C-alpha positions, 0 to 999 in steps of 0.5 A: 885328892882329885886330879892333882897328882895324887897317884904320883904322890902315893907312888913317891911315898911307896918308893921311899918306904920300900927303899927304906925297908918297909912293908907298904900297902897302897889303896886308892878309892876313886871319887867322882869328877867335877869337884863333887868328890875326891880320890882317897889314897890310903897308905900303911907302912910297917918296918920289916923285921919289927915283928915276928911275922909279916903284918896284915895291912889295912885297905882303908883308914880307920877313924882314930888310927891315922897318923898323917892326913894330906889334903890338896885343897882346904875343903878336902881337909874339912871333909877328912875332919868330918869323916873322923879321920883326923883326931887331936891325939894323933893326926898330923894334918897337911893341907893347902889352904887355897880353894877350888870351888865345888860344883855345889858352891859354883851352882848355888843361886846365891853365894854358895861358897864355904867360908875358908876361915870356918874350915881353918878353925875346924881343922885346927881344932881337930888335928894334933898338928897342922901344916897349912899354906898355899901349896898350889901357888907355890907349885905354880911358881916352880912350874909343877903340880901340887903333889910336889909341894905336898910331898915337901910339906910332908918331909918338913912336918917330920911326921914320917921317919925318913930323911930329906935325902930319902924323900928326894931320892923318891922324886929323882927315881921317877926321872920326870920333871925332876928339877922343878919337882925338887925345887918345889919340894925344897921350898915347901919343906922349908915352909913346913919347918917354919923357914922362909924359902928363897924365890927367884923373882924376875926383874920387872920390865919398865912400864910402857906408857899407854895412850888413853882413848879420848872417850875413855878419858872423858869417862874417867873424868866424869867418874872423878868429878860427878860422882860422890866419893863412896861410889867412885870405885864401884862406878869405875869398875862398872865403867870398865866392865861396860867398856869391855861389854859394849862401847864408851857410849854405853858406859856413858849411859850407865853413868847418866843412869847412876847420876839420876840415882845419886841426885835422889840419894839422901846419903850422898854426903855420908855413905851413899849406900844406895848410889854404891849399890846401884852402881854395882847392880846396874853395871851387872844388869847392863852387861847381861849375858846374851849369846853375843857375850858368851861367844865373845868370852869363849874365843878370847885369847886370855881364855885359851891361855888360861886353859893351856896353863890349867893343863900345863901344856908345853910350848909345842903342845896342842890343846883342843877345846870343845864347847858343849852347847844346846841353844834354845828358841829364846836365845835365837829370838834374843839375838834377832832384831826386835820385831823379828825376835817378837815374831819368832816368840809368837809363832809356834810353827817357826819355833817347831821348825827351829827345834826340829831341824836347827836347835840341837845339841852341838859340840863346837871346837873353838880350837879349830878354825871352823868352830872359832869362826862360828863363835867369832861371827856371833861375837861380831854382832856386838855392834848390832846389839842395841837393835836386838830383841833382848836389848829392848827387853832388858832396857825396859826392865832396867828403866822400871827398876830404876824408876821404882828405886827413885820413887822410894829413895826419899821416904823409904830409903831402906826399901829402895836399897833392898829393891836395888839389891834384888837385882842379884836375882837376875843372872846367867842365861837360859833357864837360870836367867828366866828363873831369876827374872820370874823371882824378881818379878814376883817380889816386885809385884808383892811389893806393889800389893801391900802398903810399905811398913817399917818391916818392908825392907826386912821382908824384901831381904828375906824374900831375896834370900829365899829366892836364892835358896832353891831352884824350885821356888818353894822357899820364896813361895813360903816367904811370900805367903808369910807376908800376905 
């Protein structure tokens, strides 16, 4: 476990064992933070009087000698299998099948997520018996933490020789959040036994009719009447994203650009793969992450609410948020009017001045008035975004990308489709964005340098995958050399 209440779960098992007349040895080995590791809690229980003398209990698990493994997240279960702790002749594996993505998965330039289905197959093959369901959601339903549902799953598995009453006594003995913990425990125990727990579902309030803004209604009408059926759902998500990002006029510009692709898409009457791909990637590119967008996201009400939920803050508790920022000259220039931003990037003494006296690492507390107002002021620049240096640069890049796709669509459809997908390289902000733009530009330049052949689309796909494989560009360089 890593930060989900593993100490509480270990204490419950300890209290239950000692009350039942067992010797209990508990050891914890802390991992590192930010989901790159987990704390391992190891317990050994031995009944008093079962041997002539007190047993010597181990401090760490030995592969092949573990009866029960409990994992608070699916990948943690996979790691236990990888370590050899789970064995098919002995171990009962109890795991929550929800995912809390590791930093390595989140920071991958491409889709770095580990497939849950692959992990499930591995753990099912490795364990003697398995109890696996979403214990995190069940805990949240009862307004408690996952340790309570893990404890309930342990009780329901019958892997330990203790009664349900003994399990419950361990929870009540702490005197903390007893009602919610017992409710979550009971529901998880029933699920582990194959029963269906009864959950109280709040009565749904009658929906309140909403009035749609006329400009938004016109956008929805355009999506329904002008776009081909295969691309409508994607385009609708794109319109929603750009309305949130800027305004109805910007969303209309998105549809105008998409219509120009649809007109040259030979598959309009079939799958419209190109139109659908451009609908997705164009929306992502047009909603690029600048300082205005980042500031806006960080001060939204739903973000504060989510943070309060994550730390399970009560109604009378204060939650303080600190944003760690290190602005760069490029991000300042991006937010300035076009001419001023161009001047700043071309003037070394102005950059030196900013770096020395203004651009330093900052800790901004958005939960305090001063920090909130600072980011609010930056987010309010949204109305001036169209005049910024970054806006001009991005729109030129987008227009060049769309023109290339249009030129290729009729005779080299698969190549046009891969060019559309290459937008996936451009994401984030700061160094991440600069690296993505550089990789995208190199791939497009390589495309221009060689005649198009039947292998070009596959080569583009390989180059895109290579560019997402590492940060130093070594694999992309190798892929480009192979084509040359």
